[in-house]
C-alpha positions, 0 to 999 in steps of 0.5 A, a space after each residue: 805761679 808764673 814770672 813775667 815782665 812787668 807792665 805799667 798796669 801792674 803798678 796798683 798791685 806792686 804798690 800795695 805789695 810794697 806797702 804791705 812790707 813796710 816799703 814806701 814806693 814812688 807815686 805812679 807818675 814817678 815810677 812810670 817816669 823811670 821808663 817813659 822819660 828814660 833817655 834809653 827808652 824801653 831798651 830793657 824790661 821794666 822788671 818782672 813780677 810773680 803772678 798767681 793763677 788768679 792774677 794776683 801779683 806776689 812779687 816784683 823786681 824792678 829794672 831801670 835802664 841806665 847809660 854807662 861807660 868804661 874807658 871810652 866804651 859805651 855800656 847799657 846798664 840795668 839797675 835793680 829797683 824795689 825788690 819785694 816778694 810776698 811770703 807765700 811766694 818766696 820760693 820763687 824769688 830766685 826766678 825773679 833774680 834769674 830774669 834780671 841776671 840773664 837780660 841783655 845788658 852790658 852791666 848789671 847793678 844793685 846799688 841799694 841792697 838791704 840785708 836780705 838782698 846782700 845774702 842772696 847776691 853773695 850766695 849766687 856769687 854776684 861780686 861786690 864793688 871792689 872798693 874798701 869801706 863802701 859799707 861805712 858812711 861819713 856824716 856830720 851832725 848839723 842840727 844836734 837836737 833834731 839828730 838826737 831826737 831821731 836817734 833816740 826815737 830809732 832806738 825806741 827810747 821813751 821821752 825822745 823829744 825831751 831827752 834830745 835837749 841834753 843829748 843834742 848839747 853833747 853832739 853840738 856841731 862845730 863846723 870845720 874851718 871853711 875854705 872859700 873859692 869865689 868860683 863856686 856858684 849855686 844854681 837851680 838846674 842843669 844847663 848846656 854847660 853840663 853837656 860840655 863838661 860831660 864831653 871832657 869828663 868822659 874822654 878823661 875818665 878811666 873808671 866806670 861812669 854813669 852818663 851825666 850830660 844834661 838830659 840824664 841829670 835832668 831825668 835823674 833829678 826831675 822830681 827832687 828839683 821840682 821839690 827844691 831838694 837838690 843843691 847844685 854847686 858848680 865851679 869854673 871860670 866864666 862859661 867853663 865849668 871844671 867841677 860840680 857837686 850835687 847834694 840831695 835833701 830827703 826826709 825820714 818821717 819815721 825819725 822826724 829827721 831831715 838829712 842831706 846826702 852828697 850824691 855826686 862830685 865830678 871834677 876835671 881837676 885830679 886833685 878835686 880842689 873844689 870838693 872841700 869848699 863845696 862841702 863847707 857850703 852844703 854844711 852851712 846850708 844844712 844849718 840854715 835849713 835845720 837839717 839834722 845831718 849830712 852824709 856821704 857814701 863811697 867815692 874814690 880815695 882822693 875824694 874820700 880823703 878830702 871828706 875825711 879831712 873835715 872831721 866826720 863821724 863814721 857809721 857802718 851800714 847794715 848791709 853792703 849796698 853795691 853789687 855788679 856783674 858783667 857777662 863779658 869776661 874781659 870786662 869782668 876782669 877789668 872791673 874786679 880791680 878797685 882802680 876801675 871804680 869811683 862809686 857813689 850814690 849817683 849809681 844805680 837807683 840809689 838816688 832816683 
């Protein structure tokens, strides 16, 4: 067996391998989009494969180039994506990881680690993002019966649909008291105002920050936007935007449940005053669309305290999701401090 860089023509075998292990890979068009239309172009490899002598692909670790910054310094980042290895080639898994860790990127990110990946990254001493409670999700049940049916189905309880009626009644959703901000608007896409906003946000930011100008946001959310699964709320006076929130709707076919996640919230106001009203609007939209739940993972202490004021439930995730590494010793020292981070589901491949 050998490890080599992935090519677009490998997709068919990568897809088959992923499905064999219960994963749901992107379509070829969506997978290729990660590199073909990436604003960084082909700055980094598309990933690496384990190839047998007969040219069968027995393992894959994807690698997505991303633009980040930290305290005014531009960083080329690389995010893992879709790590899967056939049982017959598991002893070669570490070779894929070594390729990833040795590439010429300023910042390496794994933001969607499962239990197996967590064990490996911990074993090779890749640091966890130093933010408390990143493995605890906040969530609000917005369609109790659908949520109950999905939860019962996940636990493989017979007659889940029937039992969801009384269980849903117990979980009845009481929407928190709403705050109204007349400056908040709902919009369907990313206009040039996001470039203006990004210019000011990037100058003010003291934390690790993925690039969020119009081009990057359009690339990041291109397919969910086309499917009407992205909810964009902006807040500002006239043409000036001072904050925005992005929510992403996703299906869980195995549970028969639709859920929404708060993907990103950025504000020029350090108090993040518009976050509460935006969350209220999203919760209301979830009820209208019969969405089972809304959830949030990560964010700074300020943002998280606002979210927690809305009386969410909490659940511990099966694994620690977010790992990072930098080869730059001085940068690594800075990134080891919690105040250097404001992580969320926009980072890495968590929502692409």
